[in-house]
PDB file of N, H, CA, C and O in Angstrom:
ATOM      1  N   MET A   1       9.620  69.038  12.758  1.00  0.00           N
ATOM      2  CA  MET A   1       9.836  67.607  12.608  1.00  0.00           C
ATOM      3  C   MET A   1       9.283  67.172  11.253  1.00  0.00           C
ATOM      4  O   MET A   1       8.171  67.538  10.871  1.00  0.00           O
ATOM      5  N   GLU A   2      10.064  66.404  10.553  1.00  0.00           N
ATOM      6  H   GLU A   2      10.968  66.107  10.863  1.00  0.00           H
ATOM      7  CA  GLU A   2       9.685  65.972   9.215  1.00  0.00           C
ATOM      8  C   GLU A   2       9.112  64.565   9.250  1.00  0.00           C
ATOM      9  O   GLU A   2       9.620  63.684   9.944  1.00  0.00           O
ATOM     10  N   GLY A   3       8.053  64.375   8.493  1.00  0.00           N
ATOM     11  H   GLY A   3       7.641  65.090   7.929  1.00  0.00           H
ATOM     12  CA  GLY A   3       7.453  63.060   8.384  1.00  0.00           C
ATOM     13  C   GLY A   3       7.954  62.326   7.160  1.00  0.00           C
ATOM     14  O   GLY A   3       8.681  62.878   6.335  1.00  0.00           O
ATOM     15  N   SER A   4       7.553  61.079   7.059  1.00  0.00           N
ATOM     16  H   SER A   4       6.962  60.631   7.729  1.00  0.00           H
ATOM     17  CA  SER A   4       8.008  60.271   5.926  1.00  0.00           C
ATOM     18  C   SER A   4       7.414  60.760   4.616  1.00  0.00           C
ATOM     19  O   SER A   4       8.040  60.616   3.566  1.00  0.00           O
ATOM     20  N   GLY A   5       6.214  61.337   4.656  1.00  0.00           N
ATOM     21  H   GLY A   5       5.705  61.454   5.509  1.00  0.00           H
ATOM     22  CA  GLY A   5       5.612  61.860   3.431  1.00  0.00           C
ATOM     23  C   GLY A   5       6.379  63.046   2.875  1.00  0.00           C
ATOM     24  O   GLY A   5       6.571  63.161   1.665  1.00  0.00           O
ATOM     25  N   LEU A   6       6.820  63.937   3.775  1.00  0.00           N
ATOM     26  H   LEU A   6       6.664  63.844   4.758  1.00  0.00           H
ATOM     27  CA  LEU A   6       7.615  65.081   3.341  1.00  0.00           C
ATOM     28  C   LEU A   6       8.955  64.618   2.777  1.00  0.00           C
ATOM     29  O   LEU A   6       9.399  65.100   1.735  1.00  0.00           O
ATOM     30  N   ARG A   7       9.590  63.685   3.470  1.00  0.00           N
ATOM     31  H   ARG A   7       9.229  63.293   4.316  1.00  0.00           H
ATOM     32  CA  ARG A   7      10.848  63.123   2.956  1.00  0.00           C
ATOM     33  C   ARG A   7      10.656  62.495   1.594  1.00  0.00           C
ATOM     34  O   ARG A   7      11.463  62.689   0.684  1.00  0.00           O
ATOM     35  N   LEU A   8       9.567  61.732   1.460  1.00  0.00           N
ATOM     36  H   LEU A   8       8.912  61.574   2.199  1.00  0.00           H
ATOM     37  CA  LEU A   8       9.292  61.048   0.202  1.00  0.00           C
ATOM     38  C   LEU A   8       9.128  62.057  -0.934  1.00  0.00           C
ATOM     39  O   LEU A   8       9.661  61.858  -2.025  1.00  0.00           O
ATOM     40  N   SER A   9       8.398  63.127  -0.679  1.00  0.00           N
ATOM     41  H   SER A   9       7.965  63.288   0.208  1.00  0.00           H
ATOM     42  CA  SER A   9       8.215  64.131  -1.734  1.00  0.00           C
ATOM     43  C   SER A   9       9.528  64.837  -2.062  1.00  0.00           C
ATOM     44  O   SER A   9       9.777  65.157  -3.224  1.00  0.00           O
ATOM     45  N   GLU A  10      10.371  65.086  -1.058  1.00  0.00           N
ATOM     46  H   GLU A  10      10.169  64.827  -0.114  1.00  0.00           H
ATOM     47  CA  GLU A  10      11.676  65.699  -1.323  1.00  0.00           C
ATOM     48  C   GLU A  10      12.552  64.792  -2.181  1.00  0.00           C
ATOM     49  O   GLU A  10      13.216  65.255  -3.107  1.00  0.00           O
ATOM     50  N   TYR A  11      12.549  63.511  -1.870  1.00  0.00           N
ATOM     51  H   TYR A  11      12.009  63.135  -1.118  1.00  0.00           H
ATOM     52  CA  TYR A  11      13.344  62.561  -2.647  1.00  0.00           C
ATOM     53  C   TYR A  11      12.821  62.433  -4.070  1.00  0.00           C
ATOM     54  O   TYR A  11      13.603  62.270  -5.007  1.00  0.00           O
ATOM     55  N   LEU A  12      11.488  62.506  -4.242  1.00  0.00           N
ATOM     56  H   LEU A  12      10.853  62.638  -3.481  1.00  0.00           H
ATOM     57  CA  LEU A  12      10.929  62.442  -5.590  1.00  0.00           C
ATOM     58  C   LEU A  12      11.329  63.663  -6.410  1.00  0.00           C
ATOM     59  O   LEU A  12      11.646  63.545  -7.593  1.00  0.00           O
ATOM     60  N   ILE A  13      11.314  64.835  -5.779  1.00  0.00           N
ATOM     61  H   ILE A  13      11.057  64.931  -4.817  1.00  0.00           H
ATOM     62  CA  ILE A  13      11.714  66.053  -6.479  1.00  0.00           C
ATOM     63  C   ILE A  13      13.180  65.974  -6.892  1.00  0.00           C
ATOM     64  O   ILE A  13      13.544  66.402  -7.987  1.00  0.00           O
ATOM     65  N   ARG A  14      14.032  65.420  -6.002  1.00  0.00           N
ATOM     66  H   ARG A  14      13.736  65.073  -5.112  1.00  0.00           H
ATOM     67  CA  ARG A  14      15.461  65.301  -6.307  1.00  0.00           C
ATOM     68  C   ARG A  14      15.774  64.085  -7.167  1.00  0.00           C
ATOM     69  O   ARG A  14      16.931  63.862  -7.525  1.00  0.00           O
ATOM     70  N   ARG A  15      14.757  63.295  -7.502  1.00  0.00           N
ATOM     71  H   ARG A  15      13.817  63.476  -7.212  1.00  0.00           H
ATOM     72  CA  ARG A  15      14.894  62.071  -8.307  1.00  0.00           C
ATOM     73  C   ARG A  15      15.853  61.057  -7.682  1.00  0.00           C
ATOM     74  O   ARG A  15      16.641  60.408  -8.370  1.00  0.00           O
ATOM     75  N   ASP A  16      15.759  60.943  -6.352  1.00  0.00           N
ATOM     76  H   ASP A  16      15.119  61.471  -5.793  1.00  0.00           H
ATOM     77  CA  ASP A  16      16.551  59.953  -5.624  1.00  0.00           C
ATOM     78  C   ASP A  16      15.683  58.705  -5.456  1.00  0.00           C
ATOM     79  O   ASP A  16      15.094  58.469  -4.401  1.00  0.00           O
ATOM     80  N   PHE A  17      15.623  57.922  -6.523  1.00  0.00           N
ATOM     81  H   PHE A  17      16.102  58.114  -7.380  1.00  0.00           H
ATOM     82  CA  PHE A  17      14.684  56.814  -6.566  1.00  0.00           C
ATOM     83  C   PHE A  17      15.071  55.660  -5.639  1.00  0.00           C
ATOM     84  O   PHE A  17      14.206  54.879  -5.242  1.00  0.00           O
ATOM     85  N   LEU A  18      16.333  55.542  -5.293  1.00  0.00           N
ATOM     86  H   LEU A  18      17.035  56.176  -5.615  1.00  0.00           H
ATOM     87  CA  LEU A  18      16.728  54.508  -4.342  1.00  0.00           C
ATOM     88  C   LEU A  18      16.148  54.809  -2.961  1.00  0.00           C
ATOM     89  O   LEU A  18      15.666  53.906  -2.278  1.00  0.00           O
ATOM     90  N   ALA A  19      16.194  56.071  -2.556  1.00  0.00           N
ATOM     91  H   ALA A  19      16.586  56.805  -3.111  1.00  0.00           H
ATOM     92  CA  ALA A  19      15.606  56.460  -1.274  1.00  0.00           C
ATOM     93  C   ALA A  19      14.086  56.300  -1.304  1.00  0.00           C
ATOM     94  O   ALA A  19      13.491  55.866  -0.317  1.00  0.00           O
ATOM     95  N   VAL A  20      13.461  56.644  -2.416  1.00  0.00           N
ATOM     96  H   VAL A  20      13.945  56.997  -3.217  1.00  0.00           H
ATOM     97  CA  VAL A  20      12.010  56.483  -2.561  1.00  0.00           C
ATOM     98  C   VAL A  20      11.641  55.014  -2.438  1.00  0.00           C
ATOM     99  O   VAL A  20      10.676  54.662  -1.760  1.00  0.00           O
ATOM    100  N   GLN A  21      12.407  54.167  -3.091  1.00  0.00           N
ATOM    101  H   GLN A  21      13.191  54.452  -3.642  1.00  0.00           H
ATOM    102  CA  GLN A  21      12.138  52.732  -3.024  1.00  0.00           C
ATOM    103  C   GLN A  21      12.289  52.227  -1.592  1.00  0.00           C
ATOM    104  O   GLN A  21      11.504  51.389  -1.148  1.00  0.00           O
ATOM    105  N   GLY A  22      13.268  52.716  -0.881  1.00  0.00           N
ATOM    106  H   GLY A  22      13.905  53.397  -1.243  1.00  0.00           H
ATOM    107  CA  GLY A  22      13.468  52.308   0.504  1.00  0.00           C
ATOM    108  C   GLY A  22      12.314  52.727   1.393  1.00  0.00           C
ATOM    109  O   GLY A  22      11.834  51.934   2.203  1.00  0.00           O
ATOM    110  N   ILE A  23      11.862  53.968   1.250  1.00  0.00           N
ATOM    111  H   ILE A  23      12.251  54.612   0.591  1.00  0.00           H
ATOM    112  CA  ILE A  23      10.752  54.450   2.079  1.00  0.00           C
ATOM    113  C   ILE A  23       9.477  53.674   1.767  1.00  0.00           C
ATOM    114  O   ILE A  23       8.753  53.279   2.681  1.00  0.00           O
ATOM    115  N   VAL A  24       9.198  53.454   0.490  1.00  0.00           N
ATOM    116  H   VAL A  24       9.786  53.775  -0.252  1.00  0.00           H
ATOM    117  CA  VAL A  24       7.992  52.720   0.108  1.00  0.00           C
ATOM    118  C   VAL A  24       8.058  51.276   0.626  1.00  0.00           C
ATOM    119  O   VAL A  24       7.047  50.732   1.072  1.00  0.00           O
ATOM    120  N   THR A  25       9.221  50.668   0.570  1.00  0.00           N
ATOM    121  H   THR A  25      10.042  51.109   0.207  1.00  0.00           H
ATOM    122  CA  THR A  25       9.383  49.303   1.072  1.00  0.00           C
ATOM    123  C   THR A  25       9.150  49.240   2.571  1.00  0.00           C
ATOM    124  O   THR A  25       8.476  48.331   3.055  1.00  0.00           O
ATOM    125  N   VAL A  26       9.699  50.196   3.312  1.00  0.00           N
ATOM    126  H   VAL A  26      10.246  50.934   2.919  1.00  0.00           H
ATOM    127  CA  VAL A  26       9.510  50.217   4.766  1.00  0.00           C
ATOM    128  C   VAL A  26       8.040  50.415   5.110  1.00  0.00           C
ATOM    129  O   VAL A  26       7.517  49.743   6.000  1.00  0.00           O
ATOM    130  N   ILE A  27       7.371  51.325   4.420  1.00  0.00           N
ATOM    131  H   ILE A  27       7.795  51.871   3.697  1.00  0.00           H
ATOM    132  CA  ILE A  27       5.944  51.548   4.676  1.00  0.00           C
ATOM    133  C   ILE A  27       5.133  50.294   4.364  1.00  0.00           C
ATOM    134  O   ILE A  27       4.221  49.947   5.114  1.00  0.00           O
ATOM    135  N   ALA A  28       5.454  49.612   3.265  1.00  0.00           N
ATOM    136  H   ALA A  28       6.195  49.895   2.656  1.00  0.00           H
ATOM    137  CA  ALA A  28       4.740  48.383   2.899  1.00  0.00           C
ATOM    138  C   ALA A  28       4.968  47.290   3.939  1.00  0.00           C
ATOM    139  O   ALA A  28       4.038  46.556   4.275  1.00  0.00           O
ATOM    140  N   LEU A  29       6.189  47.173   4.451  1.00  0.00           N
ATOM    141  H   LEU A  29       6.944  47.769   4.178  1.00  0.00           H
ATOM    142  CA  LEU A  29       6.469  46.175   5.487  1.00  0.00           C
ATOM    143  C   LEU A  29       5.716  46.488   6.776  1.00  0.00           C
ATOM    144  O   LEU A  29       5.213  45.578   7.436  1.00  0.00           O
ATOM    145  N   ILE A  30       5.636  47.751   7.134  1.00  0.00           N
ATOM    146  H   ILE A  30       6.044  48.490   6.598  1.00  0.00           H
ATOM    147  CA  ILE A  30       4.904  48.137   8.342  1.00  0.00           C
ATOM    148  C   ILE A  30       3.421  47.827   8.189  1.00  0.00           C
ATOM    149  O   ILE A  30       2.799  47.296   9.109  1.00  0.00           O
ATOM    150  N   VAL A  31       2.848  48.156   7.026  1.00  0.00           N
ATOM    151  H   VAL A  31       3.353  48.588   6.279  1.00  0.00           H
ATOM    152  CA  VAL A  31       1.428  47.871   6.789  1.00  0.00           C
ATOM    153  C   VAL A  31       1.166  46.369   6.816  1.00  0.00           C
ATOM    154  O   VAL A  31       0.181  45.922   7.403  1.00  0.00           O
ATOM    155  N   GLY A  32       2.036  45.593   6.188  1.00  0.00           N
ATOM    156  H   GLY A  32       2.837  45.956   5.711  1.00  0.00           H
ATOM    157  CA  GLY A  32       1.870  44.138   6.193  1.00  0.00           C
ATOM    158  C   GLY A  32       1.991  43.541   7.582  1.00  0.00           C
ATOM    159  O   GLY A  32       1.214  42.659   7.948  1.00  0.00           O
ATOM    160  N   ALA A  33       2.960  44.012   8.363  1.00  0.00           N
ATOM    161  H   ALA A  33       3.591  44.728   8.066  1.00  0.00           H
ATOM    162  CA  ALA A  33       3.150  43.508   9.721  1.00  0.00           C
ATOM    163  C   ALA A  33       1.968  43.877  10.612  1.00  0.00           C
ATOM    164  O   ALA A  33       1.522  43.062  11.419  1.00  0.00           O
ATOM    165  N   MET A  34       1.464  45.086  10.471  1.00  0.00           N
ATOM    166  H   MET A  34       1.826  45.748   9.815  1.00  0.00           H
ATOM    167  CA  MET A  34       0.314  45.499  11.278  1.00  0.00           C
ATOM    168  C   MET A  34      -0.935  44.697  10.902  1.00  0.00           C
ATOM    169  O   MET A  34      -1.719  44.325  11.775  1.00  0.00           O
ATOM    170  N   SER A  35      -1.119  44.433   9.625  1.00  0.00           N
ATOM    171  H   SER A  35      -0.482  44.735   8.916  1.00  0.00           H
ATOM    172  CA  SER A  35      -2.255  43.632   9.184  1.00  0.00           C
ATOM    173  C   SER A  35      -2.172  42.222   9.767  1.00  0.00           C
ATOM    174  O   SER A  35      -3.169  41.685  10.250  1.00  0.00           O
ATOM    175  N   PHE A  36      -0.984  41.628   9.719  1.00  0.00           N
ATOM    176  H   PHE A  36      -0.175  42.065   9.326  1.00  0.00           H
ATOM    177  CA  PHE A  36      -0.792  40.294  10.289  1.00  0.00           C
ATOM    178  C   PHE A  36      -1.051  40.301  11.798  1.00  0.00           C
ATOM    179  O   PHE A  36      -1.708  39.402  12.324  1.00  0.00           O
ATOM    180  N   LEU A  37      -0.537  41.309  12.482  1.00  0.00           N
ATOM    181  H   LEU A  37      -0.004  42.039  12.055  1.00  0.00           H
ATOM    182  CA  LEU A  37      -0.719  41.413  13.927  1.00  0.00           C
ATOM    183  C   LEU A  37      -2.195  41.563  14.285  1.00  0.00           C
ATOM    184  O   LEU A  37      -2.661  40.946  15.243  1.00  0.00           O
ATOM    185  N   ILE A  38      -2.919  42.353  13.547  1.00  0.00           N
ATOM    186  H   ILE A  38      -2.541  42.854  12.769  1.00  0.00           H
ATOM    187  CA  ILE A  38      -4.353  42.523  13.797  1.00  0.00           C
ATOM    188  C   ILE A  38      -5.092  41.212  13.552  1.00  0.00           C
ATOM    189  O   ILE A  38      -5.996  40.866  14.313  1.00  0.00           O
ATOM    190  N   ASP A  39      -4.724  40.476  12.502  1.00  0.00           N
ATOM    191  H   ASP A  39      -3.989  40.757  11.884  1.00  0.00           H
ATOM    192  CA  ASP A  39      -5.352  39.176  12.246  1.00  0.00           C
ATOM    193  C   ASP A  39      -5.108  38.205  13.391  1.00  0.00           C
ATOM    194  O   ASP A  39      -6.017  37.473  13.784  1.00  0.00           O
ATOM    195  N   VAL A  40      -3.904  38.189  13.927  1.00  0.00           N
ATOM    196  H   VAL A  40      -3.166  38.783  13.608  1.00  0.00           H
ATOM    197  CA  VAL A  40      -3.581  37.293  15.045  1.00  0.00           C
ATOM    198  C   VAL A  40      -4.368  37.689  16.289  1.00  0.00           C
ATOM    199  O   VAL A  40      -4.892  36.824  16.991  1.00  0.00           O
ATOM    200  N   ILE A  41      -4.454  38.978  16.566  1.00  0.00           N
ATOM    201  H   ILE A  41      -4.028  39.681  15.996  1.00  0.00           H
ATOM    202  CA  ILE A  41      -5.203  39.438  17.736  1.00  0.00           C
ATOM    203  C   ILE A  41      -6.684  39.084  17.593  1.00  0.00           C
ATOM    204  O   ILE A  41      -7.308  38.636  18.555  1.00  0.00           O
ATOM    205  N   ILE A  42      -7.241  39.278  16.416  1.00  0.00           N
ATOM    206  H   ILE A  42      -6.734  39.641  15.634  1.00  0.00           H
ATOM    207  CA  ILE A  42      -8.646  38.931  16.189  1.00  0.00           C
ATOM    208  C   ILE A  42      -8.863  37.435  16.375  1.00  0.00           C
ATOM    209  O   ILE A  42      -9.888  37.029  16.923  1.00  0.00           O
ATOM    210  N   ALA A  43      -7.927  36.614  15.933  1.00  0.00           N
ATOM    211  H   ALA A  43      -7.095  36.944  15.488  1.00  0.00           H
ATOM    212  CA  ALA A  43      -8.047  35.163  16.098  1.00  0.00           C
ATOM    213  C   ALA A  43      -8.040  34.769  17.566  1.00  0.00           C
ATOM    214  O   ALA A  43      -8.727  33.818  17.940  1.00  0.00           O
ATOM    215  N   PHE A  44      -7.291  35.463  18.407  1.00  0.00           N
ATOM    216  H   PHE A  44      -6.733  36.236  18.104  1.00  0.00           H
ATOM    217  CA  PHE A  44      -7.275  35.168  19.835  1.00  0.00           C
ATOM    218  C   PHE A  44      -8.547  35.664  20.515  1.00  0.00           C
ATOM    219  O   PHE A  44      -9.055  35.013  21.428  1.00  0.00           O
ATOM    220  N   VAL A  45      -9.059  36.798  20.084  1.00  0.00           N
ATOM    221  H   VAL A  45      -8.647  37.327  19.343  1.00  0.00           H
ATOM    222  CA  VAL A  45     -10.235  37.383  20.736  1.00  0.00           C
ATOM    223  C   VAL A  45     -11.514  36.643  20.338  1.00  0.00           C
ATOM    224  O   VAL A  45     -12.382  36.415  21.180  1.00  0.00           O
ATOM    225  N   ASP A  46     -11.634  36.274  19.087  1.00  0.00           N
ATOM    226  H   ASP A  46     -10.929  36.459  18.403  1.00  0.00           H
ATOM    227  CA  ASP A  46     -12.840  35.631  18.577  1.00  0.00           C
ATOM    228  C   ASP A  46     -12.516  34.200  18.167  1.00  0.00           C
ATOM    229  O   ASP A  46     -11.919  33.992  17.111  1.00  0.00           O
ATOM    230  N   PRO A  47     -12.888  33.218  18.962  1.00  0.00           N
ATOM    231  CA  PRO A  47     -12.516  31.823  18.654  1.00  0.00           C
ATOM    232  C   PRO A  47     -13.231  31.275  17.405  1.00  0.00           C
ATOM    233  O   PRO A  47     -12.860  30.209  16.914  1.00  0.00           O
ATOM    234  N   ARG A  48     -14.238  31.974  16.887  1.00  0.00           N
ATOM    235  H   ARG A  48     -14.540  32.840  17.286  1.00  0.00           H
ATOM    236  CA  ARG A  48     -14.913  31.513  15.691  1.00  0.00           C
ATOM    237  C   ARG A  48     -14.073  31.703  14.444  1.00  0.00           C
ATOM    238  O   ARG A  48     -14.333  31.074  13.419  1.00  0.00           O
ATOM    239  N   VAL A  49     -13.083  32.552  14.516  1.00  0.00           N
ATOM    240  H   VAL A  49     -12.871  33.063  15.349  1.00  0.00           H
ATOM    241  CA  VAL A  49     -12.244  32.860  13.355  1.00  0.00           C
ATOM    242  C   VAL A  49     -11.270  31.709  13.132  1.00  0.00           C
ATOM    243  O   VAL A  49     -10.559  31.295  14.048  1.00  0.00           O
ATOM    244  N   ARG A  50     -11.246  31.201  11.905  1.00  0.00           N
ATOM    245  H   ARG A  50     -11.823  31.538  11.161  1.00  0.00           H
ATOM    246  CA  ARG A  50     -10.338  30.104  11.542  1.00  0.00           C
ATOM    247  C   ARG A  50      -9.455  30.569  10.394  1.00  0.00           C
ATOM    248  O   ARG A  50      -9.910  31.298   9.513  1.00  0.00           O
ATOM    249  N   PHE A  51      -8.207  30.156  10.402  1.00  0.00           N
ATOM    250  H   PHE A  51      -7.837  29.563  11.118  1.00  0.00           H
ATOM    251  CA  PHE A  51      -7.283  30.488   9.315  1.00  0.00           C
ATOM    252  C   PHE A  51      -6.821  29.240   8.623  1.00  0.00           C
ATOM    253  O   PHE A  51      -6.036  29.312   7.678  1.00  0.00           O
TER     254      PHE A  51
END
């Protein structure tokens, strides 16, 4: 089974920069969404947290 890191390195070797850009964008969106979700969960768990 191949992971996104292996795919990313294969695309970099083949100089398929459109695919690299797509993978990096998807990873960035996942990290941003998870960060937002964690912030929301923390706000519900700890009422002292204000945004």
